[in-house]
One Martini backbone bead per residue (centre of mass of N, CA, C, O) as a GRO file, in nm:
protein
  119
    1UNK     BB    1  -9.200   3.379   2.851
    2UNK     BB    2  -8.850   3.306   2.809
    3UNK     BB    3  -8.538   3.265   2.878
    4UNK     BB    4  -8.249   3.293   2.715
    5UNK     BB    5  -8.042   3.008   2.601
    6UNK     BB    6  -7.737   2.973   2.453
    7UNK     BB    7  -7.702   2.653   2.491
    8UNK     BB    8  -7.938   2.594   2.260
    9UNK     BB    9  -7.749   2.658   2.049
   10UNK     BB   10  -7.650   2.541   1.715
   11UNK     BB   11  -7.343   2.502   1.660
   12UNK     BB   12  -7.098   2.430   1.478
   13UNK     BB   13  -6.784   2.281   1.459
   14UNK     BB   14  -6.670   2.600   1.475
   15UNK     BB   15  -6.881   2.768   1.658
   16UNK     BB   16  -7.111   2.845   1.444
   17UNK     BB   17  -7.362   3.083   1.312
   18UNK     BB   18  -7.593   3.180   1.103
   19UNK     BB   19  -7.667   3.523   0.977
   20UNK     BB   20  -7.945   3.709   0.895
   21UNK     BB   21  -7.981   4.024   0.749
   22UNK     BB   22  -8.261   4.248   0.807
   23UNK     BB   23  -8.463   4.491   0.727
   24UNK     BB   24  -8.700   4.614   0.946
   25UNK     BB   25  -8.864   4.792   0.733
   26UNK     BB   26  -8.832   4.652   0.428
   27UNK     BB   27  -8.722   4.336   0.439
   28UNK     BB   28  -8.452   4.331   0.328
   29UNK     BB   29  -8.194   4.148   0.230
   30UNK     BB   30  -7.849   4.197   0.316
   31UNK     BB   31  -7.706   3.942   0.478
   32UNK     BB   32  -7.438   3.708   0.553
   33UNK     BB   33  -7.323   3.567   0.860
   34UNK     BB   34  -7.124   3.517   1.160
   35UNK     BB   35  -7.141   3.345   1.482
   36UNK     BB   36  -7.060   3.330   1.806
   37UNK     BB   37  -7.116   3.331   2.133
   38UNK     BB   38  -6.977   3.607   2.186
   39UNK     BB   39  -7.112   3.775   1.954
   40UNK     BB   40  -7.399   3.723   2.044
   41UNK     BB   41  -7.377   3.842   2.327
   42UNK     BB   42  -7.284   4.125   2.236
   43UNK     BB   43  -7.530   4.194   2.067
   44UNK     BB   44  -7.744   4.162   2.296
   45UNK     BB   45  -7.609   4.373   2.489
   46UNK     BB   46  -7.566   4.632   2.270
   47UNK     BB   47  -7.718   4.628   1.967
   48UNK     BB   48  -7.461   4.553   1.805
   49UNK     BB   49  -7.337   4.415   1.532
   50UNK     BB   50  -7.157   4.105   1.593
   51UNK     BB   51  -6.908   3.928   1.433
   52UNK     BB   52  -6.747   3.652   1.262
   53UNK     BB   53  -6.446   3.631   1.095
   54UNK     BB   54  -6.323   3.384   0.900
   55UNK     BB   55  -6.082   3.523   0.749
   56UNK     BB   56  -5.964   3.685   1.018
   57UNK     BB   57  -6.024   3.568   1.296
   58UNK     BB   58  -6.249   3.795   1.396
   59UNK     BB   59  -6.401   4.046   1.516
   60UNK     BB   60  -6.709   4.221   1.382
   61UNK     BB   61  -6.817   4.539   1.381
   62UNK     BB   62  -7.056   4.678   1.224
   63UNK     BB   63  -6.908   4.986   1.100
   64UNK     BB   64  -6.631   5.052   1.232
   65UNK     BB   65  -6.494   5.160   0.947
   66UNK     BB   66  -6.751   5.263   0.757
   67UNK     BB   67  -7.035   5.344   0.924
   68UNK     BB   68  -7.223   5.078   0.859
   69UNK     BB   69  -7.447   5.034   1.075
   70UNK     BB   70  -7.592   4.785   1.298
   71UNK     BB   71  -7.910   4.769   1.455
   72UNK     BB   72  -8.081   4.597   1.678
   73UNK     BB   73  -8.436   4.497   1.686
   74UNK     BB   74  -8.438   4.173   1.616
   75UNK     BB   75  -8.418   3.834   1.733
   76UNK     BB   76  -8.401   3.519   1.560
   77UNK     BB   77  -8.490   3.171   1.575
   78UNK     BB   78  -8.501   2.875   1.460
   79UNK     BB   79  -8.639   2.561   1.504
   80UNK     BB   80  -8.335   2.425   1.513
   81UNK     BB   81  -8.119   2.639   1.631
   82UNK     BB   82  -7.912   2.706   1.342
   83UNK     BB   83  -8.044   3.003   1.295
   84UNK     BB   84  -8.035   3.355   1.226
   85UNK     BB   85  -8.241   3.658   1.265
   86UNK     BB   86  -8.166   3.996   1.188
   87UNK     BB   87  -8.322   4.282   1.280
   88UNK     BB   88  -8.232   4.591   1.120
   89UNK     BB   89  -8.058   4.895   1.132
   90UNK     BB   90  -7.938   5.056   0.845
   91UNK     BB   91  -7.634   5.225   0.768
   92UNK     BB   92  -7.613   5.221   0.477
   93UNK     BB   93  -7.441   4.991   0.335
   94UNK     BB   94  -7.395   4.638   0.380
   95UNK     BB   95  -7.195   4.603   0.158
   96UNK     BB   96  -6.856   4.593   0.060
   97UNK     BB   97  -6.954   4.707  -0.241
   98UNK     BB   98  -7.169   4.945  -0.176
   99UNK     BB   99  -7.434   4.796  -0.123
  100UNK     BB  100  -7.725   4.739   0.030
  101UNK     BB  101  -7.686   4.442  -0.083
  102UNK     BB  102  -7.547   4.120  -0.132
  103UNK     BB  103  -7.815   4.058  -0.321
  104UNK     BB  104  -7.730   4.171  -0.651
  105UNK     BB  105  -7.752   3.875  -0.788
  106UNK     BB  106  -7.900   3.721  -1.051
  107UNK     BB  107  -8.044   3.406  -1.170
  108UNK     BB  108  -8.132   3.401  -1.523
  109UNK     BB  109  -8.138   3.178  -1.753
  110UNK     BB  110  -7.814   3.132  -1.688
  111UNK     BB  111  -7.786   3.433  -1.591
  112UNK     BB  112  -7.631   3.720  -1.485
  113UNK     BB  113  -7.785   3.983  -1.279
  114UNK     BB  114  -7.756   4.314  -1.210
  115UNK     BB  115  -7.951   4.496  -0.963
  116UNK     BB  116  -7.705   4.676  -0.847
  117UNK     BB  117  -7.529   4.953  -0.758
  118UNK     BB  118  -7.317   5.135  -0.622
  119UNK     BB  119  -7.342   5.416  -0.398
   0.00000   0.00000   0.00000
């Protein structure tokens, strides 16, 4: 085991890296968000998922206003070091639409199929 070095992370031109949040127990994919170096450091330090909101240009601690908190259980980095997988404990729905997952629409035979309703 070696110490994690954040300088080896390959952030994009905007200084961001995509993060996939996955339920640590069920393995369901919950959402995709973005982090910069500071939000990644904050997440690793506190264990609370902290993202960078591209639309608001601000830090976003998951669940801060909704109560739908994500607690980090395991953080993984891919082989190219340009994408993260956060294994999380999710309280309540992960999606801002009030669904468990943001991946609630399937595309099947050219049609969109809604897989889940808001909680």
